[in-house]
N, C-alpha and C positions, 0 to 999 in steps of 0.2 A: 559475531558470536552470541549476542542475545537473541537475535532473529532465527539463528539455527537452533538454539535450544528451545526458544518457543515451539519451532516447527516440529523439534522432535519430540517435546510433550504432546502435541497435538496429534502425533502418530500414534500414540498409546491412548488416546482418549477416544470418545465415540463421536459420532457425527455431530449431535448437538454442541458439544463442546467445541468441535472445528469450527462450525457456522458461527458459534459466538466470537471466538478468537479472531476470526476473518472478518466479522462485522467491526469489533472493536479496533481491528488494525485499520480498515478502511476510514472509519468514522473520523479517525485523527486528521484525515486530509479533507473529508467533507464538512465537519463541525469542526472549527478551528478551537484550539485549547484556549480556556478563559486567561486573558493577559497577553495573548499572542497578537501581534501585530498584525491588521488586515492589509497586505501588500496592494492589494488592487486599490482600497480605500486611499492609501497612502500615495501610488501614483496619480491617481483621480485628483485629489486634492492639491498638490504640487503641480500638475499641469494647469488646472483652473487657476491657481494662486499666480503661477509665473505670468500667465495669460493676461489674467486682468490686471495685475501689478503693472506689467508692461504698458498696457493701455493707459493707467491712470497715471503713472509717473511719467509717461510722455505727455499726456496731456496737460499735466500740472506744471512739469518743465517749461512747455511751450507758453502757457499762460504766464508763468512768473517772468519769462524772459521778456515777453510782450509787454507786461506792466513795467518792468525796470527801464525796457527802452522807452516807453512812453514817459514815464516820469524824466528820465534824462532828457527827452526831447522837450517837454513843458518847461525844465528848468532853463535850459539852454535858449528857449524862445523867449522866457520871461527876461533874460539878461541880455539879448541882442536882439532887439527888434528890428534892426537894420538889414538883418539876412533873412527878409520875409520869404523871398523866392525859395531860398536854399532850404529853409526851415519847413516851408510848405510841402516841398518834394520829399523831404527826409519823413516827415511826417505822413505824408500819402503812401509812402513805401513801408512805414510800421503798421498802417492800417491794411495795406494787403498781405503782409505777413500775419497779421492777427487774424484776417477772414481766412487764410489758408490753412492755419491750426484749426478754425473753428469747423472749416470745411471737412477735414480729415476726422476730426471728432464726429462730427454729424454722421459720415458714412459709417464708422465703426459703431456708431450707436443706432444704427438704421434698425427698425424692426423686423427686416427681412436678413439682418446680418447677425447683430448681436444675440438675440434670443435663439436662433438656430445653433448657434455655438454653443451656448450654454447648455441648450437640451441634448445636443450631441454628447457633451462631456459627463452630464448628469445621467443620461442614459447608460452611457459605458459604464458609470459606475455602479448603477443599480442593477443592470440587466446583461452587460457585457456588451464587446463590440458591434458583434453581429445584429443583435436585437436593437441597439442604438442607430445603427446605420439604416435597418429597415425602416425604423419608426421616422425617422427625420426623412428619409426619401419620400414615405409616404406623403409626409406633410409638405414637403417640397413639390412634389408633382401634383398634390391635390389641391393646392391653396396657393403656395408661395409664387410658383412658376405661371400659372394660369392668371393670377391677380396681377404680376409683374407684365404680364403681355398685354391684358387688358388695358394697364395703365398707358402702357407705351403706344398702343394704337390710338388711346385718347388724346394723348400728346401730339403725334405724328399728324393725327388730322386736324389739329388745331382747338378741339372742345375743351382740353384743359392747358392749363398756362404752362406747367412744369411736371416734373417726376414726383415732387412732394405734394401735388394737388393743393397749392398754397391758398387758392381762391377758396374763401369760405362758402361760396354758393355751389361749389362742386362736391363739397364733402359729404353731403347726404348720399349722393349717388354713389361716392367711394365706399362709404360704411356699408351700405346695401350689399354692394358687391362683394365686400369681404366676409359678410355675414353669411351670404349664399356659399361661398367657398368654404367658409369654415363648418358651416352645417355639414357639407358634402364631404369634408374631410373625416367629420365625427362619425358619419355613417360608415365611410371606408374603414376606420379604425374599429368600429364595433363589430363590422361583418368579418375583417380578417382577425379579430380577436387578439389585438395587440395590446401591450400593457396599458393600463389605465391612465398611468401617469401622462401619456400624450393625450389622450382624450380630456383630461382635465387641464392641460395646458392650453387646448383650444377652447374649453368653456370658460376660460380665464379671459382669452383673446375675445370671444363674444361679448362677455359682460362688458369689457373695456371699450369694445367697439360701441356697444349699445349705449354706455355713459357719454362717449365721444358724440354719439348722434343727437342724444337728448341735450347737451350743453351746448350743440352747435348753435342752437337758437339765439343764444345770447352772446356766446364768444367762440373763439376758434383753440380748443384745447390743443396741446401738442402731444399728438401720439408718439413722436419720439421718445420724449421722456416719460411719457405714461408707460410704453412697453419696456423701456430701460428700468424704471423702478420696479415695474411688476417682476421682471426676471432677476433683479438684483434680491428683491425681497424674498423670492422664492427658494433663494439659496440659504436661508437661516436656519433650516433644519438640518443642514448637512455642516455648515461651517458659519460661525457668526463674523468670524474676521473676514471671510471671504465676501460674505454679504455685506458688510460694512464698505469695504472696498469698492464692490459693484454700486453701491448707493452713492458712493462719491463720484464713481464713473457717470452714473446716471444725472446728477447734477451738472457734471460737466457737459454732457448732452444737452441739457436745458440751457446752459450758458451758450453752446454753438448755436442752439436755434435762434436765441435773442440776438446774438452776433451777427448770424447771416440774415438777421430781420425778416425770418419766418414766423416769428411770435413775440409777442410781448411778455414781462416777466409775469405778469398775470396769468397768461395762458400756459407758461410753462409750469408754474406752480400749481394750476388747476391739475395740469397733466401727471405731475409727480404725485399730488395727492390722490389722484383717481387709481393710478397705478398701486399705490399703497393700499388703497381701500379693497380693492379688488382681490390684491393677494391676501390681505387678511381674511376676507369672506371666503376664498377657496381654501386657505390652510385649516380654517376653523371648522 
């Protein structure tokens, strides 16, 4: 009834009044009313919260189960030394289970997995699903996919030890290759005039890799931990709670790298610190 009465009033008004009424009617959908909830933001926050919470809760539960089982095994081992073979096999099984948990956390926190997923969700919130998919596919096709194929080829021909490129002597080569692919991705993003947030993310990755290349002279900083912390801290302007959860997950990724004997705690700590500093530099 209100819409019909407003339409009737416009029939008696001039063209200028009709345009003003139509503009006010459409603006309530284009510009949300103050205090009205942004449903797109709500969906994004909830989706990201559920994803990160599932990752963190799964990791924490697995670690807690492993710690409790280890304590129980240690207590039983202290009480019954005569069951040496049985206790050894049980401890060995627990160690394998702990290593399996660490492996899955490490895979979930891989720079080619965790960061793109978060970038997809952030892009969907900021620009919409279409722009988000286009930006992510650009990064994947120009950087992540060719870098993955290059690493796979190096491992296959025996020049590199594993897909993580764990040997410190091979890391400068890896960093230079990643640097080149990221520069190419920056160029493609600029030519195609995509949102600056993707170019900013590539710039942060360039700085992080540059820091890793410089520090590689003295130690082998964990890039898993560095990229996970960089991604987690970048969520702070959107949601402090989600950022804190993601930071805990980044720490769990660091733990997994130590558990898998890819890095020491010092190297993991340096990686986490490096990711935090790069994020601070970019956000500033």
